[in-house]
Each structure stands twice: as structure tokens, then as C-alpha cells.
N, C-alpha and C positions, 0 to 999 in steps of 0.2 A: 776298758771293761764297762758294760752297762750296769747301772745300779739295779738291784732286784726290785726296788720300789717303782721302777718304770713299768713293770708288768703286773697285771692282775694276778693275785695269788689264786691257788686252786679253791680255797674257801670262798673267795669273792666270786669266782666263776660259778660255783655251785649256787651261791645266793642269787646271781643274776640270771641263771639259765631259764627259770620259768617265764621270764619276761621276753625271751627271745623267740620270735615267731619262726615257723618253719620256712627255710629258704625257698625262694621261687627258682625252680630248676628247669632248664630247657635244653633240648638237644637239637642241633642243626645237622641234618644229613646232606652233605654236599658242600664243598668249599669253593665252588665256582663263582662266577660273577654275581649271581642272584643270592647264593648262600651267604657270601661275605657281605653283600649289601644288607641282608637281613641281620647278620651278626652285628655289623656296625650300628645300624639303626636301633637295635635292641640295647646295645651297650650305651650309646650316648643318651638314651632316654631312660636308663635305669629301670628297665622292665624285668630283668632277671637278676638274681643273686649269684647264680651259678650257670655257666654256659659251657656245654660240651659240644665240640665240633668234630664231625666224623667225615672222613673222606678216604677213598682208596689210594689217592696220591699222597702218601705220608710226608714226603719231603715238602711239597707245596703246603700241606696242612700245617706243618710245624712252622713254616715261614709266616703264614697268615696269622697264626695264634701269637707268635712272637711280636708281630707288628701291632696287633691289638693290645697286647699286654704292655707294650712300651708306652701306651697312652693312658694307662690307668690312673696316673696321678692327675689327669685332667677331668676325670668323670667320677661318679659315685662308685664305691667299691663293688666290684664284680669279680668273681673267680672265673677266669676264662682258660680253658685247657683243651688240648687235642686229646681225643680218646677214641673209644670204640662204643658200639651200642651197649656193651656190657656195663660201661660207665654211666649209662643213662638210667640206672635203677632209681626209682622214686621220682622220675621226671614228671613235671606237670604238663609239659607240652613237648611234642616232637615235630619239628618243622622239616619237611622233606622237599628238598630242591634237586636231589640227584636225578639224573636221567640223561638221555641223549640230547645233544644240542640241536636247536632248531636252525636249519640252514636258510640262507636267503631264498625267498620265493617258495618256501615250504609251508604248507598250511599246518595248523595245529593238529588236525586229524591225521596227517601223514605220519606223525610221531607215534601213533598208538601202538603198533605192533612191537616196535623197539622198546618202548618204555614199559609195556605190560610184562614183557619177558624179564626186565630188571626187577619189577615190583613183585613178581612171583616169588623171588628169593628174599627180597628186601623186607617186605611188609611182615611176614611171619617172624623174621628176626627182630624187627622193631617191637612187636607185641611180646615176644619172648622175654625181652629185657625191660620193656617200658609198658607193662600191661595196664597201668592206671592212667596213662597220659592221654591227653587230647591229641589226635593226629591232625596236623595242618598241612595240607598238600598244596605245593606250589608248582610242581612238575607239570609241564604241558603235554598233551591237551588236558587242562586241569579238571574239567568236568568228568571226562572219561577216567582219568587217574584217581579221582576221588571215589568214583563208583567202584573201580577195581580195588582200591585200598579198603573200602568198606567190606567187600566180599572176601578178600584175602585175610583181613584182620579178625573178622568175627566180632568186632566191637559194636556197641550200640550205635544206632544211626546218629545220635547227637554228638558222638565222640569223634567222628570223622568229618572234617571240614576241608573244603577247597577254598583257595583264595578267590576263585570265581571272578566276578566282574567288579570286585573292589577297585582294581586299578583303572578299568575303563570307566567306571562311575566317576572316579577322581578326574580322569582326563576329560570326561564330558562336562563336569562342573567347572573345570579350569577354562576350557574353551568357551563355554557359555558365559562365564564370568568376564572374560575378555570382551566378548561381544556386547554384553549388557552393562559392562563397567560397574561391577559389584564384586565384593569379596567372595571367593568361591565357598567360604564357610557359611555365608549367609544365603546361599542358593541351594535349593533342594531339587535334585534330579537323579534319575536312576537309569542305568543300563542293566537289563535283566536277560535271562536265558543263557545260552552258551557263551562262554568267553571265547569269542572267535567270530567267524564270518556271518553267523546267523543271529548274532546278539540283537537285542531289541531296545531302542531308546524309548523311554516312557514319556512321551511329550505331554500326555494328559495330566501328569503329576508335576510338571515343571512349575515351581513356585518360588517366590521371594516373600518372606514374612507372611506366608499363608495366602498370598495373592497368586492365583493360578493364571499364568500368563497366556495360555493357549486354549483353555477349556472352551470358551465361547466360540472361538474360531473353529475348533475341531467339531463341536456340537452342530455348528452350521454347515458342516461338510466341506469346509475350505481346506486347501492344501497347506502343508507346512511351508513357510518361507524358504526359498532356495538356499539362502545363507545358513539357515539352521540345519537344513538337510546336509549341507556341505560339512558342517561341524560334526554331525553324526558319522559321516563318511571318514572324516579325519580321525575320529576316535577309533573306528573299526580298523583302520589301516595303520594306526600309530606304531604298533609293534613292528610291522613289516618295514616301515620307514626307518625306525631306529636301528633295527638289525642290519638293514642295508648300509647305514652310515657308520655304525660303531661296533657291530657284531653281536650285540646282546642288549636287552633292557635290564636295568639293575636298580638304580637309585629309587625310582618311584615305587616299584614293587617292594623293595626293602622297607620303605616307609609304611606302605600299606600293610605288610605283614606285621610290623611292629604294632600297628593299631589293633589288628585282630588279636594278637597275643596279649596286648594290654587289656583288652576287653574281657578276655578269658581269665587272665591271672588276677585281675583286680575286680572281677565280678561286676562289670559295669552295666550290663543289660543294654549295650549299645546296639543300634540297628545298623547292620552292614550287609551289603549284597554279596554274601559268601555263597559258595556252591555247597549244597547238601542234598540228601535224598528227598525227593518230592513224591508224595503220594496224595491223591485226591485233592489236588489244587488245580483249578482251571482245566480239569480233565486230564491232567498229567499223572502218569503212573510209573514208578520204578525207574526214575532217571535222576541223576544228580545235575542240577543246574542252579543258576543264581536267581533268587528272589530276596527282597529285604527280610532279614532274620534277626531275632534278638539273640545276642551273643553274651554269654556269661561263663561262670566257672563250670557249668555243666556242658559247655560247648554250645550247640544250637538249642536254645531253650524252646523257641517256636519260630515257625516261618509265618510271615504276615501275608494274608490272602488279600493283597491290594486289588482294588477294582481297576479294570483296564477297559479301554474302548474296544470296539470290535476289531479294528485293524491291529491293535497291539496284541489282543488275545490270539488272533490268527497267527501273527508272527511268532509269538511265544510257543504256540502249539507246534508250529513248523520247526522251530528250533529244537524242541524236545524230540520230535520225530527223527531229526537228523542225528541227534545223539543216540537215540534208541536204536537206530539202524546200525550204527557203529558198534554199539554194545552187543547187538545180536550176532555180529560177525566174530566176536571174541570167544575164545575157548576158556571160559571161566565159570 
């Protein structure tokens, strides 16, 4: 038998309760490769106090949650459980990874019709039970699905965020860091626009410690070095290459989602290239796409109107038009 002295008495609990902050609660919808990579990344970085994972495949869901819970003695305390959206009451963030799987050779935009149909039912249910949460959309094509989620949810623009080009910006920085032999955390570069085939590398803003590496070259009208152009092509095609080899991308996007969630839950005011509703920036109207944005407890606090050269501006506007054409074909 355990001694009663090992446990805090009710009077002591009452004394301590004012010092206990409100738990950080998150819901992950979808227990596939991406959903579980997000769950694992959030768990090992102690970003949530309570994690509810939801999936239509109950048996698989229970197995995934068991597997996570068996490792809790190795990480900071987190309540991890399988549940439904109804268990997400008072959630701070809902991360949505559910949707149709991308097939080898299939573009992001090919997924639209299948995933819009899923979201027509899913998003109203999320809002019904998690009305005060920030929605973080991961499902592809993420820019379209972010726009669809915004329309189906009725939430403020700031409260619906897509993972956008956070992953491709990370890929871009990694490949550039290998080429330039510098830590990727010390290198600043962005991929903006659509997360997909029309995304835009912002060469004019590539810098290390404030030193813009290509600005003089671009201002002189010179072409980007072929090796750098190849890096941009590798970034754009990375998802296709990984899917062809292993069936899905998971680890890197899981880490990226954890960074977005951390910026929200810890009110960090971090600049990330998430997808959000863009109006009156660079002539773009009523489209969700990625630009550097300040992320905090409000969601998207503001989108940064970064200066672009003429080529980058034209590419960004083309990217927005491609997304707008797809949106116009949807019955939403």
C-alpha cells in the first residue's frame, strides 16, 4: 500500500491551483504519416500539455496513441489520447492533416476536388467543437485547402493558417547551406507563393548576416548561376522525389508544423512563410498563399510586404492567378 503522504492532499491542491497555468491543448486530425510525424515532433519538443488525436481508422489510431504513450517516461509530461472532435473542447490549436493521399506523379492541384468534399463536412465539425482554436491546415494542396477552410469555418482570417511554404523554405535553406557551406540557421532565404509548381524563390533577399549575396548581380541584370537555379528546381520537385521513393513526406513537415504551433502557443512573434489570406499586397486579392508573416497567439498577426524585384513580382502574381483560377472552379 502507498502512504497517503506520497500524494498531495486536497487542501494542498487548492493552495497550489492558482499557480497552475491553463494547459496548452491541441488536436491533430488525421493519424497518417504526416499527422503522426506532427504528433511525435510536438511531443518530443514539449509544445503541448494535452494532445488529442482523431482519425476514422480507430484501430490504427489506438495503436499510434499506445506507441506514443509508451515513450512518455522519456519526455516532458504530456497527456496523449485518442478521441473525437468533441474531445477538442477548449483546444488552442487544431492541426488538420486529413485528406486524400497524393499519388506518385500527381500534382497538388489534382487533389482539390477530393479534399474539398472532405472539408465540407470536416471543417464545420471542427468549428462546432473547437470554436476558439487556431486552425492549422497541412492537407494538400495546402493553399487551396486553407482558403476552403477559411470559407467553411467562418473564422477570422488570422485564425486559419496553412503550413504553406514553410517546408520548401526549409528545403531551400538546407540546399543553399550545403552549397555555401554555412549553417542553414544562419542563412536567410524564402520560397513564397503557392506551395507547389508555381512557387517563387526570392533570390533578391538571400543573405547571410545581412550580406545580400545576389542583389548587385540581379540589379545588373545578370542571370542566376545555373547551380543555384538547380537548387530551386530541387526544392520544387523534392516532394515528388520523396513520394516516389518512400510514398509520403513526413519528418520535415512534422518538424515544420511543430515550429508553427510553438510560435502560436508561446506567442513568439516569429516570421514564417505560412499560407494565409492575402489582400492588397503586390496586387493580390482574395487568395491564400505564402508570404513571410508574423505568427503569435492571435495566429497571423500581420503579413510582411517584402520588396521584390520585377521578375519575382511577376512570378508571385502568376502563382496567385493559378491559385485563383482553381478557386474559381470550386463550388464554395
